C-alpha positions as CSV (number, residue, x, y, z in Angstrom):
1,M,186.3,113.1,134.3
2,R,184.5,113.8,137.5
3,R,182.6,117.1,137.5
4,L,182.4,119.5,140.3
5,P,179.5,118.7,142.7
6,S,176.4,120.7,142.1
7,K,176.0,121.6,145.7
8,R,177.2,125.0,146.6
9,I,180.2,125.2,148.8
10,R,179.3,127.1,152.0
11,T,181.3,128.1,155.0
12,H,180.3,129.1,158.5
13,P,180.8,132.8,159.3
14,Q,183.2,133.5,162.1
15,T,181.6,134.8,165.2
16,R,184.3,137.3,166.1
17,A,183.0,140.8,166.5
18,Q,184.0,143.5,164.2
19,T,183.7,147.3,164.1
20,H,181.6,148.8,161.3
21,T,182.9,152.0,159.8
22,R,180.3,154.3,158.3
23,V,181.0,157.8,157.2
24,A,178.4,160.0,155.6
25,F,179.3,162.5,152.9
26,S,178.0,166.0,153.2
27,D,177.6,167.1,149.6
28,S,173.9,166.4,148.7
29,R,174.6,166.5,145.0
30,L,176.8,163.5,145.3
31,R,174.3,161.7,147.6
32,R,171.8,161.9,144.7
33,R,174.1,159.8,142.4
34,P,172.5,156.4,141.8
35,M,174.2,153.7,144.0
36,A,174.9,150.3,142.6
37,D,173.9,147.5,145.0
38,V,177.4,146.0,145.0
39,S,179.4,144.6,147.9
40,V,183.2,144.7,147.1
41,I,185.2,141.8,148.7
42,M,188.8,142.6,149.5
43,P,191.0,140.1,151.4
44,N,193.9,141.5,153.4
45,Y,197.0,140.2,155.2
46,G,199.4,142.6,156.9
47,Y,199.2,146.3,157.1
48,D,200.0,147.7,153.7
49,R,199.3,151.2,152.4
50,R,198.7,149.8,148.9
51,L,195.3,148.8,150.1
52,H,194.3,152.4,150.3
53,A,194.9,153.0,146.6
54,A,192.6,150.0,145.8
55,V,189.9,151.4,148.1
56,D,190.3,154.8,146.5
57,S,189.7,153.3,143.1
58,V,186.4,151.9,144.4
59,L,185.3,155.2,145.9
60,A,186.1,156.9,142.6
61,Q,183.5,154.9,140.7
62,S,181.1,156.9,138.5
63,E,178.3,154.8,140.1
64,P,179.0,154.3,143.9
65,V,179.0,150.8,145.4
66,R,177.0,150.0,148.5
67,E,179.8,148.8,150.6
68,I,183.5,147.6,150.8
69,L,184.3,144.6,153.0
70,I,187.9,144.3,153.9
71,S,188.5,140.8,155.4
72,D,191.7,140.6,157.3
73,D,193.2,137.1,157.5
74,A,194.4,137.1,161.1
75,S,197.3,139.5,160.4
76,P,199.9,139.3,163.3
77,D,200.6,143.1,163.1
78,G,197.2,144.4,164.2
79,A,196.3,145.4,160.6
80,A,192.6,145.2,161.2
81,A,192.6,147.8,164.0
82,R,194.9,150.1,162.0
83,L,192.7,149.9,158.9
84,R,189.6,150.7,161.0
85,D,191.3,153.8,162.3
86,D,192.4,154.8,158.7
87,F,189.0,154.5,157.2
88,A,187.1,156.0,160.1
89,A,188.7,159.3,159.1
90,L,188.1,158.9,155.4
91,D,185.5,160.7,153.4
92,T,183.7,157.8,151.7
93,S,180.9,159.6,149.8
94,G,178.3,157.5,151.7
95,V,179.9,154.1,150.9
96,E,180.2,151.9,154.0
97,I,183.6,150.4,154.7
98,R,183.6,147.4,157.1
99,V,186.8,145.7,158.3
100,L,186.2,142.1,159.3
101,E,188.6,139.6,160.8
102,T,189.1,135.8,160.8
103,D,190.1,134.1,164.0
104,T,192.9,132.1,162.4
105,N,194.9,132.5,159.2
106,G,193.3,130.4,156.4
107,G,194.3,132.0,153.2
108,P,192.6,134.5,150.8
109,G,189.8,132.1,149.9
110,R,188.7,131.8,153.5
111,A,189.1,135.5,154.1
112,R,186.9,136.3,151.0
113,N,184.3,133.8,152.2
114,R,184.1,135.6,155.6
115,A,183.2,138.8,153.7
116,I,180.8,137.1,151.3
117,A,178.8,135.7,154.2
118,E,178.5,139.3,155.6
119,A,177.8,141.0,152.3
120,R,174.5,143.0,152.0
121,G,174.6,143.8,148.3
122,R,172.9,142.0,145.4
123,Y,176.1,141.8,143.4
124,I,179.4,140.4,144.8
125,A,182.6,141.9,143.3
126,F,186.2,141.2,144.0
127,L,189.3,143.3,144.3
128,D,192.8,142.6,145.8
129,A,194.8,145.1,147.7
130,D,197.4,145.9,145.0
131,D,195.0,146.2,142.1
132,A,192.6,148.9,141.0
133,W,189.4,149.7,139.0
134,L,188.9,152.2,136.3
135,P,186.2,154.8,137.2
136,E,183.4,153.4,135.0
137,K,183.9,149.7,135.8
138,I,180.9,149.2,138.1
139,E,178.5,151.4,136.1
140,R,179.3,149.6,132.8
141,Q,179.5,146.1,134.2
142,I,176.3,146.2,136.2
143,A,174.5,147.6,133.2
144,F,175.9,144.8,131.1
145,M,174.7,142.2,133.6
146,Q,171.2,143.7,133.8
147,D,171.0,143.8,130.0
148,T,172.1,140.2,129.5
149,G,170.8,138.6,132.7
150,V,174.1,136.7,133.1
151,G,175.0,135.4,136.6
152,L,178.8,135.8,136.3
153,S,180.5,138.6,134.4
154,Y,184.1,139.8,133.9
155,T,186.0,142.4,131.9
156,G,189.5,142.8,130.4
157,Y,192.3,144.5,132.3
158,E,195.6,146.2,132.0
159,M,198.7,144.5,133.5
160,V,201.2,146.9,135.0
161,D,204.5,146.3,136.9
162,E,205.3,147.3,140.5
163,Q,206.1,150.8,139.4
164,G,202.8,151.2,137.6
165,A,204.3,151.0,134.1
166,H,202.2,149.4,131.4
167,V,203.1,145.7,130.6
168,S,200.2,144.5,128.5
169,Y,196.4,144.3,128.0
170,F,194.4,141.2,128.4
171,A,191.1,141.0,126.5
172,P,189.2,137.8,127.4
173,P,186.6,136.1,125.2
174,E,183.1,137.4,125.4
175,R,181.7,134.0,126.5
176,L,183.4,131.3,128.7
177,T,182.3,127.8,129.2
178,R,183.5,125.2,131.7
179,D,185.8,123.6,129.1
180,D,187.2,127.1,128.3
181,M,188.0,127.8,131.9
182,L,189.6,124.4,132.5
183,R,192.1,125.2,129.7
184,S,192.7,128.8,130.6
185,N,191.5,131.0,133.5
186,S,190.4,134.0,131.5
187,I,188.5,135.6,134.3
188,G,190.7,138.0,136.3
189,C,189.5,137.9,139.9
190,L,189.7,141.8,140.1
191,T,187.1,142.0,137.3
192,A,184.6,139.3,138.3
193,I,181.1,140.1,139.6
194,Y,178.3,137.6,140.3
195,D,174.6,138.1,141.0
196,A,174.0,136.8,144.5
197,G,170.6,138.4,144.8
198,R,169.2,136.4,141.9
199,F,171.1,133.2,142.1
200,G,172.3,132.9,145.7
201,R,175.7,133.1,147.3
202,F,178.7,131.1,146.1
203,Y,181.8,130.5,148.2
204,M,185.4,129.8,147.3
205,P,186.8,126.4,148.2
206,T,189.2,126.9,151.0
207,I,192.3,125.9,149.1
208,R,195.4,128.1,149.3
209,K,195.8,128.7,145.5
210,R,193.5,128.7,142.5
211,Q,190.5,129.2,144.7
212,D,189.1,131.9,142.3
213,L,189.2,129.6,139.3
214,A,187.5,126.9,141.4
215,L,184.7,129.4,142.2
216,W,184.2,130.4,138.6
217,L,183.9,126.7,137.7
218,I,181.3,126.1,140.5
219,I,179.2,129.1,139.3
220,I,179.5,128.2,135.6
221,D,178.5,124.6,136.4
222,Q,175.3,125.8,138.0
223,L,174.4,128.9,136.0
224,G,175.9,128.3,132.5
225,P,178.6,130.2,130.6
226,A,180.0,133.4,132.0
227,Q,179.8,136.5,129.8
228,G,182.1,139.6,129.8
229,M,183.4,142.7,128.1
230,P,186.8,142.5,126.6
231,E,187.7,146.1,127.2
232,P,190.1,146.8,130.1
233,L,188.2,148.2,133.1
234,A,190.7,147.3,135.8
235,R,194.4,147.4,136.4
236,Y,196.3,144.3,137.7
237,T,199.7,144.7,139.3
238,R,202.1,141.8,138.5
239,R,204.7,141.5,141.3
240,E,208.0,139.7,141.1
241,G,207.8,136.4,143.0
242,S,204.0,136.2,142.9
243,V,202.4,132.9,141.8
244,S,201.1,134.6,138.6
245,S,204.5,135.8,137.7
246,N,206.3,132.5,138.5
247,K,205.2,130.2,135.7
248,F,206.6,127.0,137.3
249,K,204.7,127.6,140.6
250,A,201.5,128.5,138.6
251,A,201.8,125.3,136.6
252,A,202.2,123.2,139.7
253,Y,199.1,124.7,141.3
254,Q,197.1,124.2,138.2
255,W,198.0,120.6,138.0
256,R,197.0,120.1,141.7
257,L,193.7,121.8,140.9
258,Y,193.0,119.3,138.2
259,R,194.0,116.2,140.1
260,E,193.3,117.0,143.8
261,V,190.4,119.5,143.7
262,L,188.5,118.5,140.5
263,G,189.4,114.8,140.7
264,M,190.5,114.4,137.1
265,D,192.2,111.3,135.9
266,V,195.8,111.7,134.6
267,I,194.7,111.6,130.9
268,S,192.0,114.3,131.3
269,A,194.3,116.4,133.5
270,S,197.1,116.1,131.0
271,R,194.9,117.1,128.1
272,N,193.7,120.3,129.9
273,F,197.2,121.1,131.1
274,V,198.6,121.2,127.6
275,H,195.9,123.8,126.6
276,Y,196.6,125.7,129.9
277,A,200.4,125.8,129.2
278,V,199.9,127.0,125.6
279,N,197.3,129.6,126.5
280,G,199.4,130.8,129.5
281,Y,202.4,131.4,127.3
282,A,200.3,133.4,124.8
283,K,198.7,135.4,127.6
284,H,201.8,136.4,129.5
285,R,204.6,136.5,126.8
């Protein structure tokens, strides 16, 4: 089985100009709250008010983040300009919100890479437009990373349907190796944080699907096992027709990841795929 290359995957930032949105909060008591040195990476395609709820969950953190970077993937409806207008009028409690743009549509991995390249925080966190964080996620997870010294961390999450009704909870193992991740992606992208200040920036391969899993494998290859907290500190929305809700599409993308991205032979890919299928059934039943 061919392993992922040890060289970090890097992309060249786009040169297109973007507007920075900075709004100061007037209440000095809240300004004194300790701020976590975290950059939140949020890809976007098309104008959708659901993004605002995700941003609100970041702004509601018990320990404020440094910045939110919304990376628009060349939306055809002028979403980036509309989002800038929306957030310019928003009281952000001192958290900077920046809306970036890619020149051409390249998928969520490329959009996230655009934001990672611009991030100023020590820690890189991820959140998608239709998901949300619980208020203590950042405070507890950053404290966990500082206590353990781990480079990549994650938490459990609650899965809800499109109406917000509870579906299930997912509690990942407390430690995940490369082999673990090949057999089951137990790191929800909405829960992941890595320490860029200590270990450098890592970028997602610019594949259309499974780019998050590929990134976790790259980081684990270089830094060792990831560690996490099994309790749910985020809320994941499962939408009908999404890749995660369509088991056949998800399986096809997983097989392509093994064969085309990781370069596994048929036997190795098949062995890992069997574990993936069994674990996926147990995870989503």
